[in-house]
N, C-alpha and C positions, 0 to 999 in steps of 0.2 A: 588462424590469423586472417585468412581470406574472407571468411564470413564476418568476422569482427570488422575488418576494414570496409567491407561493402555496407555493413550496417551503419558504421560511422559516416560514410559518404551519403547514405540516405538521410540521416539526421541532419547533416550539414545542409543538404538541399532543402529539407523541410524547414530548417531554422531560417534560412535566407528568405523563404516565402512567408512563413507564418509567425515568426517571433513577435513582430510588431502588430499583428492583427488584433484588433480590440476584442474580438469574440473567440479568440483561441486561448483557452484557459490552461491547458496542460497537455503533455505528451509523455508516454511511458513505455515500459517493457513488461512482458509477462513474468509470471512467478519464477522464483529462484530454484524451486524444486526441479530436478532433472527428469523425474519419472523413471521408467525402467528401460534402459538402453537395450537394443536388440543384441548387442555384443558388449560384454563387460568392459568397463573402462578402468584405467589405472588411477591411483591417487594423484599422480602427476597430471594426468589429463583433467581430472576434476579440479585440481588447483588452478590449472590454466584456464579452464572454463570460467571460474569465478573471477580470476584476474582480468580476463577479457570483459566480463560483465562490468567490473568497476571502470575499466578504461572507456567503455561505451558510455557509461553514465557521466563520467568526467567530460567527455566530448559533448554530450547533450547539454550539460550546464554551460559549456562554452558557446554552443550554437543557439541556445535559448536563454540568454541572460535575463530576459524579461518575462519568462514563461515558466510555469511549474513543470519540472521534470520528475517523473514518477517511476519508482521501481517497486513492483510487487514482490514481497518477501514472505516466505512461509517456512521452508525447510532448505537444507538440513540444519538441525539445531547447532551442531558444533561450529559452523562457520558464521552463525548469525551475529555474534558480538563484533567480529571484525567487519563483516559486510555492512551492518546497519550503522556502525560508528563511522565508517568511511563515507557512507551516504549522507549521514548527518553533517560531517565536516565539509562536504562539498556543496551543501545546500540543496540536496535532493529531497523529494517527498517520499515518505514511507506509505506503502499501500500493501494490499494483500488480495489474493484472488477470491477469498471467502471470508464471511463473518459468521463463524461457528462459535457461539458463546460457551458451549460445553465441550469443545474439542480439547482433549487432554494434551496432545502434543503442542498445540498453539498456546495453551495457557500454562504449560509446565513451569513450575517454580524451581529455581536452582537449589540443589542440595550439596552437602559435602561430598556425596558420592557421584553426583552428576551436576556439574556447574553450568551446563548448557541450557539456559532458560529458553522457554518458548517465545516466539516473536511477539505475542501480545504484550508481554512485559515491557518491551522496548517502547511501545506507544506511550505508556505513562512515564517511563524513564526519560524519554527525550521530548516529551510534550513541552511546547514553548520554544524548543530549539530548532525543530524541523516540522514541516507541515505533515499532517496525518490525514490520509484519504482512503479509508477502507472501502472495499467493494461488497455489494450484496448480490449474490448470484442465485439462480433457481434453487439449488439445493439448500441454500440458507433460509429460504422461505419455508421449505418443507421439513427441516429438522435442525436441531441444535448441534448435531454431530454428523460427521461425514459418513459414518457407517450406518446411520439411521436408527441408532439405539437411544437417541435422546427423545425430544418431543417437538411438536410443531409450534414454533413461536409465533406470537402475533407480530405484526409489523411494528407496533409500538415498542415491543420488547427488543426487537432488533435495533431500533433507533436508540433506545436508552442505553443498550450495551455499547454501541458504536460511539455514542456521545460521551458517556460517563466513564467507561472502562478504556476505550481506545482513544479517547480525547480527540475525536474527529474534528478537523477543520472543514472537511468535505466528506460526503458519502456518495458513492456511485451506486445508484439503485438500478438493477437490471429491469428492463421493461417486460416482465413476464405477464402475459395476458390475464392469468387467473389471480394475480396479486397486485398489479400496478395501480388499479383503481383504489385499492386500499392504501397503497403508498401515498397517492395524491391526497386521499382523505386525511391521513395522519399529518402530512406536511402542511395541510391547510388549517390545522388546529391553531388556536390562538397562541399557544406557547411558541410555535414556530413563526407564525406570521407577524407577531409583535416584536420580533428580534431581527435586526439587520443580518445577523449570521444564521438565521433560520433555526435558532436554538442550539447551534453547534458552538464549539470553542472559537471565540472571536480573537484570541490572542495572536498577534503577529509573531511568527517564529523569528528568533534572533538570527536565523540564517539569511533573512531578508532585511538587510541593513536599511534599505530605502523606506520601509515602513516601520521598522523597529525603532528607528531614531526619530 
């Protein structure tokens, strides 16, 4: 609770300063996956962690009513339906720390034996309801899978996947020296420059009543 409350206090102070700033587009928190704790945690502790994450996101929406608030979501799959649905209902933006077009866990389709679909499915499920803002990191330029068993995609392929499969309203491109010139080249193609939305999904999410109406 102490970490949660300090984080909420930080977002409150940031909101007071930046919510109305014309060049402040969004603010968010890092991925939902916990990683590997040094000491095992109980299911109760895990549940409290995600409950606190939701509380912080709710406060972000309160402190940034005119600004996009972002939560990166990737794992664990069993909590995604509840987590993403709550983010949608509060008007938050769905993002992720990576754009791996061939990553099995992120693309996983629900079955009768495992109903917990991967997070990429929620991008299409909730497109038009909440803003979608995937990230492209160094490893995404290098391979289509996290373990390196895929292939090296072109920047254009990454763009098409984020645009067409993830229904992106925004894409955050990491400025990696060996790749960023190519990103700028692709973003300057006519298909992007001739469109006010840069070729991405221009639909105003219903979460934003000010523009949806």
